[in-house]
N, C-alpha and C positions, 0 to 999 in steps of 0.2 A: 446241708440245710435245704429245706424245701425251697423251691424257686417259683417264679411266676406262674407256671402252669399248675403246680401243686397247690399253691394258696388260692388260686382262682377256683380250682375244683373244690376246695374246702368251702369257699364262699357260696358256690352254687348249690352245694349238697346241704349246707346248713339253712339256706334261704327258705325252703318250704317248711322247715322244722321249727323255726324260731321267729320269723318275721310275723308280727301281729300279737306276739306274746308279751306280757309284762314280767319283768324281773322282780320277783317278790322278796327275795333275800340273796345274799352272797356270802361266801366262806372262802378262806384262804389259810393255808398253814405255812406258807414260805413267803414272808413279807418282801423279800428282795425282788419277787416277781412283779411287783407293782411299781411302775415307773412314776405315776402321778395319779392323784395326790398321795398323801400318806396313807398307809394300808388301812387304817381304821376309818379314815375319811372316805377312802374308796369304797369300802363295804357298805358304809351308811349312804353315800350319795348315789350309788348305782341302784339302790333299792327303789321300786316304785316307778321306774321308767319303762315305757312302751318301746318295743324294738320296732323301728320303722323300716329299716332296710340293712342289708349286709353287702358291702362291696369290698374291693381290694385296691390298695395303692402300694406298688412295688411288692415287697414281700410281707405286707401288713394286711390284716383283716380290718375293715372299717365298719363298725356297727353303729348305725345312726339311731339315736334315742330321742324320745321326748323329754320334756320337763316333767316335774312331779309337784305334788302339793307341798307347800312349805318352801321358804327361802333356802337357797343353797349357793355355793360359790360357782358351780358349773352353769347354771342357768337352764333355759328351756330347749336349747339346741345342742345336745350333748352328742359325744362320740366315744364309744368304747373301742379302743384300739388294741388289737391282739397280735403279737408276733410269736409264732410257734417255734421259730428257730430250728435247732437240730432235731430235738426229739419230742416236740410238743404235738399232741393229738387231741382234736376236739370231738366229742361225741354228745349226742342227746339221748338220754337214757331214762328209763323208768326209776322213780326215786327209791324203789326197793332193790335196785341193781346192787350187787356186792360192792363194798368200797374197796378201792384199789389204793395201796399205800403210795402209789406214784401220781395219784390225782391230788393236785395241790390247789386247784381253784375250782369252785363250783357255784353255778348260778341256778337258783330255783325259779321256775317259771310258773305262771299262774294256770296252766293246764295240768300241773302235777309233774311235768317232766323236769329234768335237770340238764343243763349244759355243763359238761365237765371238761377240764383241761388236764389231760395226763401227760406229765413231763418227767421222764426217768432222770434226766441230767439237770433239770430245773434251770435251763437256759431261756426258756419262754418268758415273755414279758406281757403285761396288760397295763392299760392306763386309761383314765377318764379325763376327757378333755372337752373344751367347747369350740364352738365355730363362731367366726365373726360374721359381719353382716353380709360379706361376700360369699360366705360358705367354706372358707378355708378353715382348716382344723388348726387351732392355735396350740403352740407348744405349752409347756409347764411355765406357769406365771404369765400366760398370754403373751410370751415373748416370741415373735416369729411365727412361722408355721411349722407344724410337726413334720411336715414333708418337704420343707424348703431345700434340703440337701439333695433330693432326688432329681434325676434327669427325666425326660419324658417317657411315657409308656410306649414300648415298641410296637404294640398291637393297636394303639389308638388310630382310629380312621384319620385323624388330623395330622398324624406323624408320617410325613411324606419321605420319598426318596431324597428330594431336595434338602429337607431338614436333616436327614441322616448324613448327607454328603457334607453339609456346612459344619456340623459337629465333628465329623471325622477329619476334615481337612484342618481343623483348628487344633488338632492334637498330634503328638509324635510317639505316643506310647506304643508298645507292642500290643497286637491285636487281642491276645488272650486276656492281658492285663486290663486293657481298655474295656472290652465288653463286660467285664466283672465289675467295673467301677459304676457304683450305683448313682454317682453324680453325672456320668455319661449317658447311661440308659438305666431305667428302673426295673429290677426284678430278674435280671439275667445272672446266673451263677455258673458254677463250674460245668455241670452237665451240658447245659444248652449253649454255652460258649463253645465247647469242644465240638458239639454236633453241628452248630452253624458254621464254624470254620471248616469242618470236613466237607460239608455239602457245598461250600463256596470255593473249595479247593485252595484255601489259604493256609499257610503255616502259621502256628500260634505265635511265632517270634517275629513275624512280619510287622514292620512299622506302619501305623496308620497313614503316615505322610507319604509312603511309597506306592500307594495303590493307584492302579489305572481306573478310569471311570467305569468300565465294564466290571471290574473287581469290586468296586464300591456297591455297584447294583446287585451283583451276585451275593455279597454279604448281607445286604438289606433284605433281599428276598429270602435267603436261606434262613435268616434269623426269624423272620415272621413266620415262615412256613413250619419250621421246627417247633416254635412255641405254639402255634395253632394246632399242630397235630398232637403235641403232648397234651393239650387241654382236651382234645377230643378223646384221647386215651386215658384221661383222668390222672395224668401225671406218671412220674417214675418212682416205683417203690424199691429203690436201691438200698436204702438203710432203714430208718425207722418211720419213714413217712407212710401215713395211712389216712385216707379221707373218711368222712362219716359213713360212707357206704362200702368201705373197704379198701384194699390195695389197688393202686393204678396198674396200668398195663404198658406204659411207654417204654419201660425197661427192657422189654422183649423186642423193641424195635430200634434200639440205640445202635449206631453204626461203628462208633469208636470209643465212647465213654466206657471205662471199665473193662475193656476188651484187649488188654495188653497181651501180645503174642498171637492173638487170633487173627484169621485172614481179614483183610480189608474187604468189605462187601463189593467194592469197586474194582479193585486190581488183584486181590488175592494175596498181596504181600502182608507180612505181619504187622499188626498194629503196634506202635511204639508209645512209650510213656516217658515223660520227663516232668520235672518239678519246676514251676514258674511261680514266684510269689508264694512259696510254701504249699502250693496247690497242685496235685496231680493233674497232668495235662496229657490227653490221649490224641494221637494223630497218625495219619499215614505218611511216611517220609517220601513215598513216591508220588502219591496224588497231591500232596501239599508241600511242594517244594519250596525251599528258602533260597532266594536269589543270592548269588555270590556276593553282590555288592552289600548285603545286609549281615554278612558273617563278620561282625566285629569281634574283638577280644572277648568282650563280655558275653556275646552270643555264643561263641565257641565254647566258653567255660560251661554254659548251660547245656549245650549240645553234647559235651563230654559225658554228661549224666544220663543220656538217653538209654533206655532199655529196650 
């Protein structure tokens, strides 16, 4: 699934193409892709709205819209939320572009172009929501915030080392599992959790409660550095991810993810792979050593599956 850098890249590349445009019509052929409101109501209520901005929250695209003529349940401060998930791809194309059977959502814009969502596995989701007076995006039925469950953005200027330490010290989970917990930090997934842990020289099975202050700093710095670098390189095109301007380049600079058996760039020993929480995890057993005190019976059972 595209992670923070990939979704950020999509937002940045769509911005000059759709901001300032008005959605004149919408179409979809897979109703389950609409989270809110009902599909027919979604198609009706998104029509006629001006696109003001496109941003990102966690792994979601947040498209800010104006109101429109006529009363509706969404109101004047609307948000089109898009989650591309595993295989979703967004493109702005000429209306005469050939129709692809995997395009399941289309938005016609007032300059004649179309914003299309191509999704071979149909896991992507869209929804139309409204903001409250404080600017928060309200959930379906105006209950809570759509993004209540997400932790802070790891690249936010306001997210300090102290903030990270406080969150880390309140948890006892294994580091790989914790970094992928969207309630702990927003937007980090399998690729960049592995890469950040390698840079910080921390084993994925290390407990968050057992880190020294210098290790907490190393993880904070490594995580922010790898996410920033991935954004600069337009993300990692390791599976189906593709931004509007094409494939990313970060996959060519990954140190451990997807490199099972290949030499660790730091020590030259083979990169290892194990499964944690049903997700492939890549690491260097020499550079990222697991302290003996943390080798519990459950950890040893996981280590038995290392390749």
